[in-house]
N, C-alpha and C positions, 0 to 999 in steps of 0.2 A: 363155344365158337362153332359156327356152321362149317361143315365139311364141303369144300368146293372142288375137290378132285374129281375128274371125269373118269379116271382109270384106276383100277386096283393096283397097288404096289405089291411087288414080290421081293422079299429079301434075296439078295444074290451077291456074289463076289466074283466079278468078271473083270479081267484086265482091260483097261481102256487106253487107247492111244489117240490123243487129240492133236490135230495139226492146224496151223494157221500161218500164213506167210510172215506175219509180224513177230511171232514168237517161236516158230519152229514146232517142236513136238513136246507135249506134256504127257507123262505117264501117270495113270491113276487106277483106281478100281471102284467098281460100283458098290454101293451099300444096299441099294434097291433099284428096281427097274419096273417100268410099266409100259403099256402101249403108247403112252404120251411122252415118255422121257426117262431120265435116270438121274439118280443122285450119285455123284462121283467124289471120292476123296482123293486129293492130290497131296504130294509132299514137297516141302522146301522149295517151292517156286512161287512166283507172283502169279496170281490167278488172272485170267483174262477178264476184262471188264464185262459187266452185264450188257447184253445186246450183241456181243461178239458171236459171229457164226463160225463154227469150227467143223472140220471133217473128222469123223470118229470111226475108228476100227475097234470092234470088240473081239478079244482073243480069249481062247480057252487054253488049257495046259498044252495041248498039241493042236496047232492050227488056229485058224481064224473062224469066228462065227459069221462075219460078213466079209466077203471077198473084196467088195468095193466100199470105200468110206461112205458113211451116211452123214448128211448135213444135219447139224444140231445147233441150237442157239443157247447161249448162257442166259438163263432166266434169273438166277440169283447166285450170290457168292457170299460165303461166310467163313472166314479163316481159311481152312483147307478143304472146304466142301463147296462143290458147285452143283447147281440144279440145271440140268440140260434138257431141252425140249427137242424132240424130233421135228424136223421141218418137212413140209410136203415135198415130194419128188417133183422135179420140173422136167 
């Protein structure tokens, strides 16, 4: 199978808080991240549908990585794993 990724993935475990008006806040954690997006594992919640735009804050043990939420889009969903893509800033 041909590799189609534009960005190199890096394994990481970063706490993720995703928000959307229709479902509130979902907590998860990255399994990997790249310049194009992140793979996020969530627990015991219904995953947002593919195409949903969410606001995401990445957090470390002490403090946040990004002080303002970043816009991301759900690109794929499988069981408790979401593929999120960074959206361009407007």
